[in-house]
C-alpha positions in Angstrom: -63.1 -96.4 -203.4 -62.3 -99.4 -201.3 -60.9 -102.6 -202.7 -64.4 -104.2 -202.4 -66.1 -101.3 -204.2 -63.6 -101.6 -207.1 -64.2 -105.3 -207.3 -68.0 -105.1 -207.4 -67.8 -102.2 -209.9 -65.6 -104.4 -212.1 -68.1 -107.3 -211.6 -71.0 -105.1 -212.8 -69.1 -103.9 -215.8 -67.9 -107.4 -216.8 -71.3 -108.9 -216.3 -72.9 -106.2 -218.4 -70.4 -106.6 -221.2 -70.7 -110.4 -221.3 -74.6 -110.2 -221.3 -74.5 -107.6 -224.1 -72.1 -109.7 -226.2 -74.2 -112.9 -225.7 -77.5 -111.1 -226.6 -75.7 -109.2 -229.4 -77.3 -105.9 -228.4 -76.5 -102.7 -230.3 -77.3 -99.2 -229.4 -78.1 -97.3 -226.2 -81.7 -98.4 -225.7 -80.9 -102.1 -226.4 -78.0 -102.0 -223.9 -80.1 -100.8 -221.0 -81.4 -104.3 -220.4 -77.9 -105.9 -220.1 -76.8 -103.0 -217.9 -79.7 -103.6 -215.5 -78.9 -107.4 -215.4 -75.2 -106.7 -214.8 -76.0 -104.3 -212.0 -78.3 -106.9 -210.4 -75.5 -109.5 -210.4 -73.1 -107.2 -208.7 -75.8 -105.9 -206.3 -76.8 -109.4 -205.3 -73.1 -110.4 -204.7 -72.5 -107.2 -202.6 -75.6 -107.8 -200.5 -74.5 -111.5 -199.9 -71.1 -110.4 -198.7 -72.5 -107.7 -196.5 -74.9 -110.2 -195.0 -72.1 -112.7 -194.3 -69.7 -110.2 -192.8 -72.1 -107.8 -191.2 -70.0 -104.9 -192.7 -70.9 -102.4 -195.4 -68.9 -102.6 -198.6 -69.7 -99.0 -199.5 -67.5 -96.3 -198.0 -67.4 -92.6 -198.1 -63.7 -92.6 -198.5 -62.2 -90.8 -201.5 -58.7 -92.0 -202.3 -57.9 -89.2 -204.7 -55.3 -86.8 -203.3 -56.5 -83.5 -202.1 -56.0 -80.6 -204.5 -53.2 -78.3 -203.6 -54.3 -74.8 -203.2 -53.2 -72.5 -205.9 -51.3 -69.3 -205.1 -53.2 -66.2 -206.2 -51.3 -63.7 -208.3 -51.5 -60.1 -207.2 
């Protein structure tokens, strides 16, 4: 993930948590609403940045190191 992707993911998670805490939601079903609201906050922020810069925030880059091939035993 790029730096921007990490930031917007963190924004979505933080927004969701704060909304859930404010609304005092408990349980999976009740927390779906704060999750959708938190997602919208991050999505709107991402779209605004992409509109201003003309560049996509989302990348296909995977920063995990490639797996080393395992030696096969005979």
